[in-house]
N, C-alpha and C positions, 0 to 999 in steps of 0.2 A: 770289367769287360763283359762278364757273363750277363749282367743286367742290361747293358746296352745291346748286346746280341739278341736277347729275348725281346726287347722292345722294338728293335728294328725289324725283327722277323714278324712280330704280331701287328705292328702299326705301319710299317714302311718307313722309309727315310724321312720324308717330308712331314709326316705326322708325329715324329718323335723329336722332342725338344731336349736341350741340355737339362732343363729343370726336371724333366721326367726321369732322366738317367740318374741325376743326383738324388732324387727322392727315392727311386727304387734301390739304389746302392746304399742309401743312408749315410751319405758323406756330405761334407761342406762344399760349396761351390769352389772355394779356394783350393781344396784338395784335388778336385777334378782338373783344374787348370795347372796343377803341378805336373800332370802327365800328358794332358791333351790341350791344345790351344783352341779346339773347335769341335763341333759335332762331326764335321767332315773328317777330321784327323782320326778320330776313333773308328769311324766307319771304314776309312782307308786301311787302318791296321787290321781290322777284322777280315777284310777282303784279301789283303796280302797274305795273311795267315792261311786262309782257305786255299789260295792259289798254290802256295808252297806245299801244303799238305797233299794236294792232288798231283802236283808235279813229281813228288817223291813216291807217290803210290803207283803211277804208271811207269813200268820199266820196259826198256827196249828189249826185243826178243834176242836172246843169245843164241847165235848159230855156230859157236865154236864147238870143237870136238868135246864130247863128254857132257855137254849142256843137256838139261831136261828136254824132252820132246817139245816141239813148237806148240802143239795143241795144249799140252799141260801148262806151258808158260802163259799162253793166251788166256786160258781159263782162269789161272791164278790172278792175272791182271784184272780181269773183269770182276771177279769176286772181291778183290781188294777195293776196286773203284766203288762197287755197290756198298760194301761195308763202310767205306769212308763217307759216302753220301748219307747213309743212315745214321752214323755216329756224329755227323755234323749237319743234322737236319735243319737247324735254324739258319746256319750259314748258307746252305744250299738254297733255302727259301729266299734269303736276301739276294743271292746272286741271280736267281731267276726272276725275281719280282721287283727288286728295288735298285739294283746296281746299274742297269742299262738306262741311259737317257738322262742321268743326273747332270753330267757336264762332259765336255770333250776329254778331260783327263781320265775320268772314271771309264768312259767308253773305250778309251785307248787301253786301259789296264785289262778290261774284260776281253777285248779283241786280241790283245797280246797273249793272254792266258789260253784262249781257244786256239790260237795259232800254234802255240807250243804243244798242246795236246794233239792237235791234228798232225803235227810233224812226227810225233812218236808213233801214232797209229799208221800214218803213211809209211814210215820206215819199216814197220812190222809187216805191212802188206807187201811192200817191195821185196823184203827178205823172203817172204813166202813164195813170191813169184820166181825169184832167183833159185830157190831150192826146188822148184817144180811142184810145190804143194798147192799153190794158188793159181787160178786161171789168170792169164794176162789181162789186166784191167787198167783203167785209169786210176792209179793208186790215190791220187788227190781226191777225186770224186768219191771213191769207195770209202776213204777215211771220213769224209763229211757225212756219209750215210751212217757209218758206225757211230760217230759222235752224236749225230741227230737222234739215233735210237736210244743212246744212253741218256740224253737230255730229256727225252719223252718219258723214260722210266722214272727219272728224277722228278719230273713235273707231276706225274699221276700219283706216285707213291709218297712224295714228300711235300708237295705243294697242294695238290687237289684233295689229298686225304684219302685216296683209295687204300684199301687194306693190302699191304704187300705180303707175298709169301716170303720164304727165306731167301737170303742172298744167293745161296747155292742154286735154288730152283730158278730164280730170275736169271742168273748167269747162264744156266744150262739152256733155258728157252731162248734167250737172246742169241747165244752162240750157235744154236741149232739153225736159227733163221739166217744169221749172217753167213755161216759156213755153207749153207745150201747154195748161196749165190757166189761164193768166192772159191771154195775148194775145187780142185780138179776131180774128175772121176777117179774112183779107186782109192780114195783117201779114207777108208773106213776106220783105220786105226786112229787117225787124227780126230775123226768125228767122235769116237768113243772117248778119247782123252778130253775133248771139249765138253762132253756131257758128264765128265767126272768118273768115267770107267777106266779100265786098264787096257793098254794095247794088247793085241793078240800076238 
């Protein structure tokens, strides 16, 4: 799997052949077909693994009594997402460069993944509105803006090759920009938590 992952990330789906994977892995063709019936099958398994990893990384905001402050939970979510992107760099490159437009089934997988992520982000924004922390907004549109920002971070630091600062720094800058548009006036404690500080 690791050899296929590297080749897909470097060459793209269409320019990677089963023969390339077999050669890189140092296995016989028959051994490959014991586990996968096609190049498409191994590509699908790689994508499914990435989707599952991200879905487990982003956690809904807990608003029950005794839960950590919303700002702290939000910041932890963003740091986890960025750390996950960095530790799965090749998979993220595949998702952003090779997975879209292969065929309707793969397009459906990618669209479903983004819908799930948007649903969690939207739910968190709606919870913030209900708690009086977030300005009344169209939560669906706001969620798209948040996801779009994360995708741009992934593109520039993981695909285009820009030199990234630490996950903590990226998360703090990202959240400072997002919070300035979403938080109500007077939420200085939440801003400090989003930036990694302590509430007063």
